[in-house]
Each structure stands twice: as C-alpha cells, then as structure tokens.
C-alpha positions, -999 to +999 in steps of 0.1 A: -091+063+348-081+078+381-083+064+414-068+092+433-093+115+452-111+082+467-110+073+504-088+044+516-099+034+551-065+023+573-073+003+601-044-012+624-042-011+657-006+004+657-006+040+653+024+042+637+013+012+610-014+038+600+007+069+604+030+056+573+003+043+554-017+076+555+011+097+543+019+076+516-014+073+506-021+111+508+010+118+486-004+096+460-034+117+463-057+095+482-080+103+513-077+084+543-095+078+570-082+053+601-097+032+625-076+016+652-102-016+658-126-030+642-158-012+658-145+022+649-140+007+614-176-001+615-189+033+628-165+047+595-188+026+573-219+042+589-204+080+580-189+075+552-191+052+514-153+033+515-149+022+484-115+005+498-099-006+530-067-019+543-076-044+575-047-053+598-053-096+602-043-096+637-060-069+656-070-070+697-108-077+695-124-086+664-097-095+641-094-083+604-109-116+592-137-112+613-143-079+599-138-086+561-166-109+568-186-080+585-173-058+557-183-079+531-218-087+542-226-053+543-207-031+520-205-054+489-191-027+469-159-020+496-127-035+481-106-050+507-064-052+509-052-076+542-024-061+558-004-092+572+026-100+593+048-130+570+033-155+597-005-152+586+006-163+551-018-189+548-048-166+568-041-139+541-047-165+515-082-177+532-093-140+533-090-140+497-107-165+490-134-150+516-136-121+492-107-098+498-090-086+468-051-092+478-034-087+506+002-072+519+030-083+539+049-063+568+074-048+568+050-029+539+070-023+507+052+014+498+050+012+461+037-020+464+008-012+485+003+022+462+000-006+436-019-032+452-049+000+460-044+013+426-055-021+412-082-028+436-103+005+429-097-001+395-115-034+393-139-020+417-152+006+391-158-023+365 
C-alpha cells in the first residue's frame, strides 16, 4: 500500500526546520504544506484534507501539544507525529497518550522521519 502523494503538513516556527523536512518528504513523493504556527496550521485544515501533520511541540503561542488536542477533536482521522528536542521527551510521550502516532527527536534523522511518516499513513488507512 503506497502512501506517496499524500499531503503532509509541517508545523514548526523555524523556517529552516520546515524547509529541511519539506525537501526530504517531497523527494519521497509527498506533497508538503507548511505552517509557522497553530493558527496557520488550523487554516490549512479548513482549506485541505490533511492525512498527516508533523507538529513541533514548542512553538510561540499555542504549543504543539495544545494543537494536537484541537486537531484530534476536530479531525480525528489525521495522523500526528510530534517533533521534539531531547529534553521534551516526557511531553512527547504524553502527546502519544493523547493521540499522536509517534514522536521524532531534533535534530532529525531524516531516514527515521520517512519511516515514521510511512507507518503513520499506513496505519491511518487501516
């Protein structure tokens, strides 16, 4: 079952992080959308069906954990992967309890990101 061509929403306040993830995911055949904060991310959900979102846990304003709760309430079918710095591991684990599929640690191992995205999308289709 292929997941190529699926939309992946990358939500991170750091443009460089969004750029790196978008470049690699696009090379794997995913269509990427970007948002710099929670409000921009929620607008993307209004405009487009989003099968998977990668959320930075720490962002100014609404955190990724808060955004996770809102997405899960409104868009239950969206798979969520949390992005975290190593010191945020306990928060990432709580996010998984709250409905996130996985978490990926910064700095990213891009091969691991691809595997996590593939698995999350495959699980979502089941």
